[in-house]
N, CA, C and O of each residue as an XYZ file, in Angstrom:
564
protein
N     -48.861     61.127     11.584
C     -49.235     59.761     11.296
C     -50.726     59.576     11.530
O     -51.335     60.199     12.400
N     -51.274     58.707     10.729
C     -52.699     58.442     10.878
C     -52.933     57.491     12.053
O     -52.005     56.850     12.546
N     -54.160     57.417     12.477
C     -54.523     56.545     13.583
C     -54.256     55.089     13.202
O     -53.789     54.306     14.030
N     -54.543     54.733     11.982
C     -54.325     53.363     11.496
C     -52.836     53.006     11.523
O     -52.480     51.900     11.929
N     -51.976     53.906     11.106
C     -50.530     53.678     11.115
C     -50.033     53.470     12.541
O     -49.210     52.588     12.783
N     -50.514     54.259     13.478
C     -50.125     54.117     14.881
C     -50.577     52.771     15.444
O     -49.857     52.150     16.226
N     -51.756     52.323     15.053
C     -52.257     51.031     15.519
C     -51.382     49.890     14.987
O     -51.027     48.978     15.733
N     -51.045     49.943     13.721
C     -50.191     48.918     13.125
C     -48.824     48.916     13.797
O     -48.290     47.853     14.112
N     -48.259     50.084     14.014
C     -46.966     50.206     14.681
C     -47.024     49.632     16.095
O     -46.095     48.943     16.516
N     -48.085     49.902     16.823
C     -48.243     49.383     18.182
C     -48.310     47.854     18.174
O     -47.697     47.200     19.017
N     -49.051     47.291     17.225
C     -49.162     45.832     17.129
C     -47.794     45.224     16.805
O     -47.415     44.210     17.393
N     -47.062     45.825     15.888
C     -45.740     45.324     15.514
C     -44.798     45.353     16.720
O     -44.071     44.388     16.957
N     -44.805     46.443     17.479
C     -43.945     46.553     18.657
C     -44.312     45.515     19.720
O     -43.423     44.922     20.331
N     -45.583     45.291     19.942
C     -46.020     44.290     20.915
C     -45.570     42.903     20.479
O     -45.049     42.138     21.290
N     -45.767     42.569     19.201
C     -45.351     41.259     18.698
C     -43.837     41.075     18.780
O     -43.359     39.990     19.109
N     -43.092     42.123     18.484
C     -41.631     42.056     18.585
C     -41.213     41.816     20.034
O     -40.301     41.031     20.295
N     -41.861     42.475     20.959
C     -41.564     42.284     22.379
C     -41.861     40.869     22.828
O     -41.070     40.267     23.555
N     -42.988     40.335     22.406
C     -43.348     38.955     22.757
C     -42.341     37.974     22.161
O     -41.919     37.033     22.833
N     -41.959     38.188     20.916
C     -40.973     37.312     20.261
C     -39.642     37.349     21.005
O     -38.997     36.313     21.164
N     -39.227     38.521     21.459
C     -37.988     38.654     22.219
C     -38.039     37.908     23.533
O     -37.077     37.237     23.905
N     -39.141     38.014     24.234
C     -39.300     37.311     25.511
C     -39.290     35.800     25.289
O     -38.651     35.069     26.045
N     -39.983     35.333     24.274
C     -40.017     33.901     23.972
C     -38.616     33.406     23.633
O     -38.209     32.338     24.089
N     -37.884     34.167     22.845
C     -36.521     33.764     22.471
C     -35.629     33.647     23.692
O     -34.835     32.711     23.785
N     -35.743     34.571     24.625
C     -34.916     34.534     25.827
C     -35.281     33.369     26.739
O     -34.397     32.758     27.338
N     -36.550     33.058     26.852
C     -36.970     31.989     27.747
C     -36.769     30.611     27.130
O     -36.778     29.623     27.864
N     -36.592     30.501     25.848
C     -36.411     29.218     25.186
C     -34.965     28.751     25.179
O     -34.685     27.648     24.709
N     -34.048     29.547     25.679
C     -32.636     29.191     25.638
C     -32.274     28.042     26.571
O     -31.278     27.361     26.325
N     -33.032     27.801     27.618
C     -32.679     26.759     28.560
C     -31.516     27.183     29.428
O     -31.472     28.321     29.898
N     -30.571     26.281     29.648
C     -29.380     26.608     30.425
C     -28.165     25.968     29.765
O     -28.315     25.192     28.821
N     -26.953     26.285     30.250
C     -25.767     25.745     29.574
C     -25.756     24.216     29.540
O     -25.408     23.620     28.520
N     -26.135     23.584     30.648
C     -26.138     22.119     30.706
C     -27.075     21.547     29.628
O     -26.710     20.623     28.902
N     -28.266     22.102     29.543
C     -29.262     21.650     28.568
C     -28.731     21.815     27.141
O     -28.846     20.904     26.321
N     -28.154     22.975     26.854
C     -27.602     23.233     25.516
C     -26.499     22.230     25.179
O     -26.473     21.682     24.077
N     -25.605     21.994     26.107
C     -24.473     21.099     25.852
C     -24.957     19.666     25.650
O     -24.494     18.978     24.740
N     -25.889     19.213     26.493
C     -26.404     17.849     26.364
C     -27.153     17.639     25.055
O     -27.156     16.532     24.516
N     -27.785     18.679     24.542
C     -28.517     18.567     23.269
C     -27.587     18.675     22.055
O     -27.887     18.129     20.993
N     -26.464     19.374     22.213
C     -25.605     19.694     21.081
C     -24.514     18.661     20.834
O     -24.151     18.419     19.682
N     -23.986     18.051     21.878
C     -22.829     17.165     21.743
C     -23.207     15.715     22.072
O     -24.263     15.452     22.648
N     -22.328     14.782     21.696
C     -22.571     13.351     21.893
C     -22.240     12.941     23.325
O     -21.107     13.103     23.778
N     -23.235     12.409     24.033
C     -23.046     11.973     25.416
C     -22.323     10.631     25.426
O     -22.755      9.673     24.785
N     -21.211     10.574     26.167
C     -20.449      9.339     26.331
C     -20.907      8.635     27.603
O     -21.126      7.424     27.610
N     -21.048      9.408     28.682
C     -21.510      8.850     29.949
C     -22.169      9.949     30.772
O     -21.925     11.141     30.586
N     -23.012      9.495     31.689
C     -23.704     10.426     32.564
C     -23.909      9.738     33.905
O     -24.396      8.609     33.973
N     -23.526     10.444     34.982
C     -23.692      9.902     36.327
C     -24.093     11.047     37.246
O     -23.288     11.938     37.517
N     -25.310     11.029     37.720
C     -25.790     12.112     38.574
C     -25.750     13.435     37.825
O     -26.280     13.545     36.719
N     -25.116     14.446     38.432
C     -25.005     15.767     37.810
C     -23.817     15.884     36.863
O     -23.611     16.936     36.258
N     -23.039     14.820     36.728
C     -21.856     14.860     35.874
C     -22.115     14.145     34.554
O     -22.849     13.158     34.493
N     -21.502     14.662     33.511
C     -21.620     14.040     32.194
C     -20.321     14.237     31.434
O     -19.608     15.219     31.641
N     -20.024     13.295     30.556
C     -18.882     13.394     29.653
C     -19.428     13.303     28.242
O     -20.211     12.410     27.919
N     -19.003     14.243     27.406
C     -19.488     14.315     26.032
C     -18.303     14.497     25.091
O     -17.194     14.801     25.531
N     -18.542     14.310     23.795
C     -17.493     14.556     22.814
C     -17.991     15.527     21.752
O     -19.186     15.641     21.479
N     -17.022     16.217     21.170
C     -17.278     17.131     20.069
C     -16.262     16.830     18.976
O     -15.100     16.559     19.281
N     -16.669     16.872     17.711
C     -15.705     16.660     16.631
C     -14.787     17.864     16.429
O     -13.767     17.767     15.747
N     -15.152     18.992     17.020
C     -14.394     20.229     16.840
C     -13.295     20.359     17.893
O     -13.410     19.791     18.979
N     -12.230     21.103     17.580
C     -11.164     21.314     18.559
C     -11.667     22.115     19.771
O     -12.750     22.698     19.746
N     -10.862     22.124     20.809
C     -11.218     22.786     22.071
C     -11.647     24.233     21.847
O     -12.683     24.655     22.361
N     -10.873     24.990     21.096
C     -11.173     26.419     20.928
C     -12.549     26.638     20.296
O     -13.293     27.519     20.727
N     -12.892     25.841     19.274
C     -14.200     26.002     18.615
C     -15.340     25.528     19.513
O     -16.385     26.176     19.583
N     -15.145     24.408     20.196
C     -16.183     23.874     21.079
C     -16.453     24.854     22.220
O     -17.607     25.164     22.517
N     -15.390     25.337     22.855
C     -15.558     26.298     23.953
C     -16.201     27.591     23.449
O     -17.020     28.186     24.150
N     -15.838     28.031     22.244
C     -16.420     29.257     21.684
C     -17.919     29.076     21.449
O     -18.696     30.002     21.682
N     -18.332     27.895     20.991
C     -19.764     27.641     20.790
C     -20.513     27.698     22.116
O     -21.561     28.335     22.219
N     -19.973     27.031     23.122
C     -20.621     27.029     24.439
C     -20.660     28.451     25.003
O     -21.689     28.895     25.514
N     -19.549     29.150     24.908
C     -19.445     30.524     25.423
C     -20.402     31.466     24.701
O     -20.980     32.355     25.326
N     -20.577     31.285     23.389
C     -21.452     32.187     22.637
C     -22.920     31.951     22.968
O     -23.742     32.858     22.842
N     -23.250     30.737     23.390
C     -24.620     30.426     23.768
C     -24.900     30.861     25.198
O     -25.971     31.390     25.494
N     -23.936     30.637     26.083
C     -24.066     31.024     27.496
C     -22.770     31.656     27.958
O     -21.729     30.999     27.978
N     -22.824     32.915     28.327
C     -21.631     33.627     28.805
C     -21.263     33.112     30.194
O     -22.081     33.171     31.111
N     -20.042     32.609     30.355
C     -19.638     32.110     31.666
C     -19.319     33.243     32.638
O     -19.026     34.368     32.232
N     -19.385     32.920     33.932
C     -18.995     33.883     34.961
C     -17.483     34.064     34.953
O     -16.979     35.135     35.289
N     -16.760     33.013     34.566
C     -15.303     33.073     34.515
C     -14.820     32.024     33.526
O     -15.506     31.035     33.265
N     -13.631     32.250     32.980
C     -13.065     31.332     31.990
C     -11.556     31.271     32.146
O     -10.894     32.288     32.351
N     -11.027     30.064     32.046
C      -9.580     29.853     32.072
C      -9.222     29.100     30.793
O      -9.807     28.060     30.490
N      -8.266     29.629     30.057
C      -7.766     28.952     28.862
C      -6.345     28.503     29.171
O      -5.482     29.317     29.501
N      -6.112     27.206     29.060
C      -4.844     26.598     29.429
C      -4.514     25.558     28.358
O      -5.430     25.050     27.712
N      -3.244     25.224     28.148
C      -2.938     24.159     27.188
C      -3.661     22.838     27.507
O      -3.894     22.024     26.613
N      -4.012     22.634     28.779
C      -4.723     21.424     29.180
C      -6.205     21.456     28.863
O      -6.870     20.422     28.915
N      -6.733     22.625     28.537
C      -8.148     22.739     28.226
C      -8.688     24.126     28.498
O      -7.958     25.022     28.921
N      -9.967     24.289     28.251
C     -10.665     25.536     28.557
C     -11.695     25.210     29.627
O     -12.437     24.234     29.510
N     -11.738     26.030     30.667
C     -12.589     25.785     31.821
C     -13.544     26.958     31.977
O     -13.123     28.102     32.147
N     -14.834     26.657     31.917
C     -15.875     27.672     32.007
C     -16.635     27.481     33.312
O     -17.113     26.388     33.613
N     -16.740     28.556     34.078
C     -17.467     28.486     35.348
C     -18.782     29.217     35.219
O     -18.828     30.389     34.845
N     -19.852     28.505     35.534
C     -21.199     29.063     35.572
C     -21.709     28.919     37.001
O     -21.048     28.308     37.841
N     -22.873     29.477     37.274
C     -23.458     29.300     38.591
C     -23.813     27.815     38.749
O     -24.620     27.284     37.986
N     -23.220     27.163     39.718
C     -23.472     25.742     40.014
C     -23.057     24.791     38.898
O     -23.566     23.672     38.841
N     -22.155     25.193     38.013
C     -21.730     24.318     36.919
C     -20.307     24.671     36.478
O     -19.967     25.842     36.309
N     -19.493     23.645     36.298
C     -18.157     23.809     35.716
C     -18.137     22.987     34.436
O     -18.478     21.804     34.440
N     -17.734     23.622     33.345
C     -17.618     22.960     32.044
C     -16.138     22.972     31.674
O     -15.521     24.031     31.565
N     -15.581     21.781     31.482
C     -14.192     21.655     31.049
C     -14.189     21.081     29.644
O     -14.839     20.070     29.378
N     -13.459     21.724     28.747
C     -13.327     21.244     27.372
C     -11.848     20.933     27.172
O     -11.004     21.828     27.230
N     -11.540     19.652     26.935
C     -10.152     19.223     26.811
C      -9.916     18.581     25.449
O     -10.849     18.071     24.829
N      -8.663     18.605     24.983
C      -8.368     18.005     23.677
C      -8.399     16.474     23.739
O      -8.074     15.868     24.761
N      -8.798     15.871     22.617
C      -8.757     14.412     22.471
C      -7.585     14.060     21.571
O      -7.349     14.740     20.572
N      -6.854     13.018     21.905
C      -5.685     12.607     21.120
C      -6.064     12.304     19.671
O      -5.295     12.586     18.752
N      -7.256     11.728     19.470
C      -7.699     11.361     18.115
C      -8.361     12.514     17.374
O      -8.873     12.330     16.270
N      -8.354     13.697     17.972
C      -8.968     14.876     17.362
C     -10.289     15.202     18.030
O     -10.909     14.349     18.666
N     -10.700     16.414     17.879
C     -11.922     16.855     18.540
C     -11.663     17.172     20.004
O     -10.525     17.421     20.402
N     -12.718     17.160     20.797
C     -12.561     17.495     22.201
C     -13.541     16.716     23.066
O     -14.555     16.201     22.595
N     -13.202     16.650     24.340
C     -14.064     16.030     25.343
C     -14.606     17.142     26.223
O     -13.876     18.061     26.596
N     -15.876     17.057     26.552
C     -16.537     18.061     27.391
C     -16.959     17.374     28.679
O     -17.606     16.327     28.647
N     -16.592     17.960     29.811
C     -16.977     17.437     31.107
C     -17.914     18.444     31.772
O     -17.586     19.626     31.885
N     -19.067     17.975     32.206
C     -20.018     18.805     32.944
C     -20.032     18.305     34.382
O     -20.222     17.114     34.626
N     -19.834     19.201     35.321
C     -19.865     18.842     36.735
C     -20.524     19.948     37.534
O     -20.496     21.115     37.143
N     -21.125     19.568     38.672
C     -21.597     20.618     39.569
C     -20.367     21.361     40.086
O     -19.237     20.917     39.884
N     -20.584     22.463     40.735
C     -19.484     23.337     41.140
C     -18.433     22.614     41.986
O     -17.237     22.740     41.724
N     -18.863     21.868     42.986
C     -17.916     21.214     43.888
C     -17.102     20.131     43.182
O     -15.876     20.104     43.290
N     -17.775     19.248     42.467
C     -17.055     18.174     41.774
C     -16.145     18.728     40.680
O     -15.018     18.260     40.514
N     -16.627     19.718     39.934
C     -15.810     20.318     38.888
C     -14.565     20.985     39.443
O     -13.476     20.863     38.883
N     -14.741     21.694     40.556
C     -13.592     22.343     41.178
C     -12.579     21.288     41.625
O     -11.381     21.432     41.383
N     -13.062     20.231     42.277
C     -12.152     19.183     42.758
C     -11.475     18.449     41.607
O     -10.290     18.128     41.694
N     -12.204     18.182     40.539
C     -11.638     17.460     39.397
C     -10.568     18.279     38.685
O      -9.540     17.743     38.270
N     -10.813     19.579     38.545
C      -9.922     20.436     37.762
C      -9.069     21.345     38.641
O      -8.557     22.360     38.168
N      -8.913     20.992     39.910
C      -8.181     21.794     40.881
C      -6.829     22.305     40.371
O      -6.554     23.496     40.519
N      -5.973     21.463     39.778
C      -4.663     21.970     39.331
C      -4.758     23.118     38.321
O      -3.856     23.952     38.244
N      -5.831     23.161     37.560
C      -5.993     24.190     36.544
C      -6.669     25.455     37.082
O      -6.357     26.562     36.644
N      -7.592     25.286     38.028
C      -8.423     26.418     38.444
C      -8.014     27.060     39.752
O      -8.457     28.170     40.046
N      -7.180     26.399     40.556
C      -6.883     26.893     41.903
C      -6.280     28.292     41.901
O      -6.623     29.101     42.763
N      -5.415     28.593     40.982
C      -4.781     29.911     40.959
C      -5.712     31.023     40.518
O      -5.403     32.203     40.687
N      -6.850     30.652     39.953
C      -7.777     31.640     39.426
C      -9.082     31.693     40.212
O      -9.638     32.768     40.434
N      -9.572     30.516     40.632
C     -10.870     30.453     41.302
C     -10.741     30.273     42.803
O     -11.749     30.073     43.481
N      -9.519     30.339     43.347
C      -9.324     30.277     44.789
C      -9.124     28.870     45.307
O      -9.142     27.892     44.560
N      -8.931     28.804     46.622
C      -8.659     27.541     47.299
C      -9.904     26.936     47.919
O      -9.857     25.795     48.379
N     -10.994     27.642     47.949
C     -12.186     27.156     48.633
C     -12.377     27.928     49.919
O     -11.761     28.975     50.119
N     -13.195     27.435     50.759
C     -13.449     28.097     52.032
C     -14.896     27.924     52.420
O     -15.600     27.086     51.859
N     -15.337     28.701     53.364
C     -16.679     28.519     53.906
C     -17.769     28.834     52.892
O     -18.908     28.403     53.074
N     -17.459     29.570     51.835
C     -18.457     29.911     50.830
C     -18.607     28.852     49.766
O     -19.261     29.097     48.752
N     -18.020     27.669     49.961
C     -18.091     26.619     48.949
C     -16.732     26.436     48.319
O     -15.800     27.175     48.639
N     -16.595     25.473     47.433
C     -15.286     25.152     46.886
C     -14.665     26.276     46.082
O     -13.441     26.344     45.962
N     -15.482     27.159     45.528
C     -14.925     28.242     44.729
C     -15.137     29.570     45.451
O     -14.992     30.641     44.862
N     -15.477     29.484     46.714
C     -15.708     30.689     47.506
C     -14.411     31.400     47.826
O     -13.355     31.037     47.308
N     -14.481     32.390     48.661
C     -13.315     33.181     49.012
C     -12.284     32.383     49.767
O     -12.597     31.357     50.371
N     -11.056     32.852     49.734
C      -9.990     32.189     50.474
C      -9.761     32.945     51.764
O     -10.097     34.123     51.887
N      -9.167     32.225     52.745
C      -8.947     32.841     54.044
C      -7.479     33.052     54.320
O      -7.134     33.642     55.344
N      -6.616     32.603     53.464
C      -5.202     32.768     53.724
C      -4.664     31.611     54.535
O      -5.402     30.682     54.861
N      -3.393     31.658     54.861
C      -2.772     30.571     55.622
C      -1.943     31.119     56.746
O      -1.886     32.328     56.971
N      -1.303     30.223     57.447
C      -0.439     30.624     58.555
C      -1.229     30.874     59.822
O      -2.458     30.953     59.798
N      -0.512     31.000     60.931
C      -1.168     31.186     62.233
C      -1.947     32.508     62.284
O      -1.375     33.591     62.157
N      -3.228     32.389     62.469
C      -4.063     33.575     62.644
C      -4.349     34.358     61.391
O      -5.081     35.346     61.453
N      -3.805     33.965     60.251
C      -3.989     34.738     59.027
C      -5.412     34.611     58.516
O      -5.927     33.500     58.383
N      -6.040     35.712     58.235
C      -7.357     35.733     57.611
C      -8.489     35.297     58.520
O      -9.595     35.035     58.048
N      -8.233     35.216     59.802
C      -9.278     34.726     60.712
C     -10.030     35.858     61.344
O     -10.944     35.626     62.135
């Protein structure tokens, strides 16, 4: 290869690398993506309720494809996505489409306890979704 070809190749590789870094840093976070993508019904502190015209499976798939969750539960009552410091619940709406609930980890765990307890634990000293210690006299202590 000529010196000129190597220079052009080097410039192309550098620009591709910069474009990749910019693309990764422009993604924001799951909360930001959801708030920008869906219709906000209400917002209070770190919690928000939104709607989507799409069914639960499609709405959850869109959120999941944009941000991979740490854990996911699919239940007839909804799809529950756990992220660091965020719980996203996508539930069906009677009139069609779905409702999306955004909560911090503690509130989301408490709100969706019946759905997540068997999968995300009972809570404990590590936070609401932390490890479990067991029950009974002296167990797990």
